[in-house]
Structures are given as C-alpha cells and as structure tokens.
C-alpha positions as CSV (number, residue, x, y, z in Angstrom):
1,M,130.6,124.4,132.1
2,A,132.4,124.1,135.3
3,T,133.6,120.2,134.5
4,H,134.9,121.8,131.1
5,G,136.6,124.7,132.8
6,K,138.1,122.2,135.3
7,V,139.5,120.2,132.4
8,S,140.8,123.4,130.5
9,K,142.8,124.6,133.8
10,T,144.3,121.0,134.1
11,Q,145.5,121.0,130.7
12,Q,146.9,124.5,130.8
13,R,148.8,123.3,134.2
14,I,150.4,120.2,132.2
15,K,151.1,122.6,129.3
16,E,153.3,125.2,131.7
17,A,154.7,122.3,133.2
18,F,156.0,120.7,129.8
19,I,157.3,123.9,128.6
20,Y,159.3,124.4,131.7
21,L,160.6,120.9,131.4
22,I,161.6,121.0,128.0
23,H,163.8,124.1,128.7
24,T,165.2,122.7,131.8
25,K,165.4,118.9,131.5
26,G,164.6,118.3,127.6
27,F,161.8,115.9,126.2
28,E,164.1,112.8,126.6
29,R,164.9,113.3,130.3
30,L,161.4,114.5,131.5
31,T,159.2,112.1,133.0
32,I,155.4,111.9,133.9
33,S,156.5,112.6,137.7
34,D,158.3,115.8,136.5
35,I,155.2,117.1,135.0
36,T,152.8,116.2,137.8
37,Q,155.3,117.5,140.7
38,Y,155.5,121.0,138.7
39,A,151.9,121.1,138.0
40,H,151.0,120.1,141.3
41,M,148.6,116.9,140.6
42,N,148.5,113.3,140.9
43,R,149.7,111.1,138.1
44,S,145.9,109.7,137.7
45,T,144.8,113.2,136.7
46,F,147.4,113.3,134.1
47,Y,146.4,109.8,132.7
48,A,143.0,111.3,132.3
49,H,144.1,113.4,129.6
50,Y,147.2,111.7,128.0
51,Q,148.5,108.2,127.6
52,D,152.1,109.2,128.2
53,K,154.7,111.8,127.6
54,F,154.8,111.0,123.8
55,D,151.0,111.0,123.4
56,L,151.4,114.9,125.2
57,I,153.8,116.1,122.7
58,H,152.2,114.3,119.6
59,Q,149.1,116.0,120.5
60,Y,150.7,119.5,120.7
61,E,152.6,119.0,117.5
62,Q,149.7,117.6,115.7
63,K,147.5,120.5,116.6
64,F,150.4,122.9,115.7
65,L,151.1,121.6,112.3
66,T,147.4,120.9,111.2
67,A,146.5,124.5,111.9
68,L,149.5,125.6,109.9
69,R,148.5,123.5,107.1
70,D,144.9,124.8,107.2
71,I,146.1,128.3,107.2
72,I,148.9,128.6,104.5
73,S,147.5,125.7,102.1
74,N,147.4,126.8,98.8
75,R,148.9,130.1,99.6
76,L,152.6,130.7,99.7
77,A,153.9,129.7,96.3
78,A,151.8,131.9,94.3
79,A,153.7,135.3,95.6
80,M,156.8,133.7,94.8
81,V,156.1,133.0,91.3
82,A,154.4,136.4,90.9
83,P,156.4,139.0,92.5
84,N,154.4,142.0,92.3
85,N,151.8,144.0,94.3
86,G,148.8,142.1,92.8
87,P,146.1,139.9,94.4
88,E,148.4,136.9,94.5
89,T,150.9,138.8,96.8
90,M,148.3,139.7,99.2
91,V,146.5,136.7,99.5
92,T,150.1,135.1,100.8
93,Y,151.0,138.1,102.9
94,D,147.8,137.5,104.5
95,A,148.4,133.5,105.2
96,V,152.0,134.4,106.3
97,R,150.5,137.0,108.9
98,K,147.7,134.5,109.9
99,M,150.6,131.6,110.4
100,L,152.3,133.8,112.3
101,D,149.5,135.0,114.4
102,Y,148.7,131.4,115.1
103,I,152.3,130.8,116.4
104,A,152.4,134.0,118.7
105,A,149.3,133.3,120.1
106,D,150.9,129.9,121.7
107,F,154.3,131.4,121.6
108,D,156.0,129.6,124.4
109,L,154.6,126.1,123.3
110,V,155.8,126.4,120.0
111,K,159.3,127.5,121.0
112,A,159.4,124.8,123.2
113,L,158.6,122.1,120.6
114,I,161.0,123.4,118.2
115,S,163.6,124.1,120.7
116,P,166.6,121.8,121.1
117,G,165.2,120.3,124.1
118,G,162.0,119.7,122.1
119,D,161.4,117.5,119.0
120,P,163.5,118.2,115.9
121,Q,161.0,116.4,113.7
122,V,158.8,119.4,114.3
123,V,160.9,121.6,112.2
124,N,161.3,118.9,109.5
125,E,157.5,118.4,109.4
126,M,157.3,122.1,108.9
127,K,159.6,122.1,105.9
128,K,158.0,118.8,104.4
129,M,154.4,120.5,104.8
130,L,155.8,123.8,103.2
131,R,157.3,121.9,100.1
132,E,154.0,120.0,99.5
133,I,152.0,123.1,99.7
134,I,154.4,125.0,97.5
135,D,154.7,122.1,95.0
136,A,150.8,122.0,94.9
137,D,150.5,125.7,94.3
138,L,153.5,125.7,91.7
139,Y,151.7,123.2,89.5
140,Q,148.5,124.9,89.6
141,V,150.3,127.9,88.6
142,K,152.6,126.7,86.0
143,G,151.9,123.1,85.3
144,N,155.0,121.7,87.1
145,T,156.8,121.9,90.3
146,K,160.4,122.9,88.9
147,M,161.6,125.9,90.4
148,T,164.7,126.9,88.2
149,T,167.3,125.3,85.8
150,V,170.2,127.5,87.2
151,I,170.7,125.0,90.2
152,P,169.5,121.7,91.1
153,D,165.8,121.7,91.9
154,N,166.3,120.0,95.4
155,Y,168.7,122.8,96.5
156,A,166.2,125.5,95.3
157,H,163.3,124.1,97.0
158,E,165.6,123.7,100.1
159,I,166.5,127.5,100.1
160,V,162.9,128.6,99.5
161,V,161.5,126.1,102.3
162,G,164.4,126.7,104.6
163,D,164.6,130.4,104.6
164,I,160.8,130.8,105.7
165,V,161.5,128.1,108.4
166,N,164.7,129.5,109.4
167,I,163.1,133.4,109.7
168,V,160.3,131.4,112.0
169,T,162.7,129.7,114.2
170,F,164.9,132.4,114.6
171,W,161.8,134.7,115.8
172,L,161.0,132.3,118.3
173,S,164.4,132.1,119.6
174,Q,164.2,135.8,120.5
175,D,164.0,137.0,124.2
176,N,162.1,140.1,122.7
177,P,160.5,138.9,119.7
178,D,159.1,141.1,116.8
179,S,155.5,141.5,116.4
180,P,154.1,138.8,113.8
181,E,153.3,141.8,111.3
182,A,157.0,142.7,111.4
183,V,158.2,139.4,110.8
184,A,155.6,138.6,108.1
185,E,156.9,141.6,106.4
186,I,160.3,140.4,106.7
187,I,159.5,137.0,105.1
188,M,157.8,138.6,102.3
189,K,160.5,141.2,101.4
190,T,163.2,138.4,101.3
191,R,160.9,136.4,98.9
192,F,162.0,139.0,96.3
193,M,165.3,140.0,97.1
194,S,168.5,138.5,96.0
195,P,171.6,137.8,98.3
196,Y,173.3,140.9,97.0
197,Q,170.3,143.1,98.3
198,L,169.9,141.2,101.7
199,L,173.6,141.8,101.9
200,G,173.3,145.8,101.1
201,I,175.9,145.3,98.1
202,P,175.1,147.3,94.8
203,Q,174.8,145.1,91.9
C-alpha cells in the first residue's frame, strides 16, 4: 500500500509538471529535464514510469480517449434522430453528463492536452471517435449513416461532430468554467435548435 501511494504521488507530481510546462513552454519545447526539475525528482524516477515525453503524453491521451469512448458509445445519435423527451434523449443526456463529469474530474490535464501547446491530434481523435459512434448509432436506428440530402453528408457530419467538440473545447478554455451539468444542458439544447433560434431571430 505504501509503495502504491508513493507511485501515485510521483505520477501526480509528473502530471502537475506536465500541465504547467504545456502552458508555459508547449509540448514540442519541453524536455524531461524540465519535468524533473519542476517535479523535484531525478531523471531515473521519471524513466521508471515513462519511456520519454512522447510515451507520457500518449498514455494521458489514450486514457482520456478510451474513457470517452466507453462513456458515450452507442448513445449520442439516438437523441439526434429522435428530438423528443423520450428515453433515447434521456440516455444521451446521461451519456453527455458522464463525459463532461469525466473531463471535469481531470479538467487541468484535458485542458493542457487540447491547448495550443498540447497535441492538436487529440481534438481530431475526439471528432473521429464521435463520428464513428454516431455512424454506428445511425445505422442501428435507421439502417444507414446518411444525415441529410440538403447538404453533402460529410459537411453534415462535420457540423454535428464539430459543434459538440467546439462546445467542449470552449468550456475547457474558460477561466471560470460552467458546471458539467450546465454544459451538458447547452449541448443537448443546441442539438435541436436551428441557427435562427441560436441567434434569437424569429422564423
């Protein structure tokens, strides 16, 4: 138990150093020496946990993306194709809440990962993951993954997926972020509002 506690404390110090350095130097410029100096540990301690800085950020990203996939898998698209107050909407709302709750629990790390100094691929992976999940759910609900015939399908997918990711990234950028509950409510409301409604323009 004592050994496990020591490992956890060491990993926490490394994570705190990583977050600080992402914002002050950016991932490309930070070094292992930067991390160990900020965390007040020797290099051998760092290498006992991670191979290098790329392994460090990879482990953070994979844990984050895997958790999101587990939380929202097979739940988002059902509400998007059934805009009502039925059970599908409630299931999706619950999934969005859990996703945001997970992010909130490690807010500073996720904020660092998607920041300009972090890894831009994280946002791309989030969007890719959301599209895969939405397509799987659309196929289950209506037998195909087409969204609309009004605009090209790839644009429709980008609008739906991009809107969700943009709201999440905007939330993470705030100095005084709203609660996960409030952001989940915003995401679900925007799913069923037209641009005119969002702008407050009468139709």
